[in-house]
C-alpha positions in Angstrom: 16.6 81.7 97.4 17.9 83.0 94.2 15.1 85.1 92.6 16.5 88.1 90.1 20.1 88.7 88.5 22.8 89.8 90.8 23.3 92.9 88.9 21.6 95.6 90.4 21.0 97.3 87.1 19.6 94.0 85.5 15.7 92.8 86.1 16.3 89.2 84.2 14.2 86.9 86.8 15.9 83.6 87.7 14.0 80.4 86.1 16.7 77.9 85.2 20.3 77.3 85.9 20.9 77.0 82.2 19.7 80.5 82.0 23.2 81.8 83.8 25.5 81.6 86.1 25.6 80.8 89.8 28.1 81.9 92.4 28.8 80.8 95.9 30.3 82.8 98.5 30.7 81.6 102.0 30.0 84.3 104.4 30.7 84.8 108.0 27.7 84.9 110.4 28.8 87.2 113.6 25.5 86.1 115.4 25.9 84.4 118.7 22.6 81.9 117.8 24.4 80.4 115.1 25.8 77.1 115.0 27.9 77.8 112.1 30.4 80.6 111.6 30.0 80.2 108.0 27.7 79.6 105.5 27.1 79.7 101.9 25.3 82.5 100.1 24.3 82.3 96.3 24.3 84.9 93.9 23.1 84.2 90.3 23.9 86.3 87.1 21.7 86.2 84.0 23.4 84.9 80.5 24.1 88.5 79.6 25.2 89.3 82.8 27.7 86.7 83.4 29.5 87.7 80.0 31.2 90.4 81.4 30.4 90.4 85.2 31.2 88.0 88.0 30.0 87.9 91.8 32.9 88.7 94.2 33.6 88.4 97.9 32.3 91.5 100.0 32.7 92.0 103.7 29.5 94.0 104.0 27.1 92.2 101.6 28.6 89.0 101.2 28.8 89.3 97.7 29.2 92.1 94.9 29.2 92.3 91.4 32.4 92.8 89.5 33.4 93.2 85.7 35.5 90.0 84.3 38.9 92.4 84.3 38.7 92.9 88.0 39.2 89.1 88.0 41.9 88.4 85.4 44.4 91.7 87.0 44.3 90.3 90.1 42.3 93.1 92.0 40.2 90.3 93.6 40.9 86.5 93.9 37.9 85.7 96.1 36.1 83.9 93.1 37.7 81.2 90.9 37.3 81.9 87.7 36.2 78.8 86.4 33.6 77.4 88.6 32.8 80.6 90.5 33.3 79.4 93.6 34.8 81.4 96.3 38.8 80.6 97.2 
């Protein structure tokens, strides 16, 4: 469950989907007791943070916050810029 903005520098609490943007990133689960090797992980950025930030895939944490310029310059192509879904 998403409780707060994914930006570690922001303390905004999640209330409704209208108040920001949800990002879905599929992460690998390497533990042997899970039937599905990949599962979605949800991140939310508040309305203020999603103006300048995206959530991109990260091997260690599943996702991390990155500035829009990284997406536009091709430094990360893991999140579709219009839908916020991982590629």
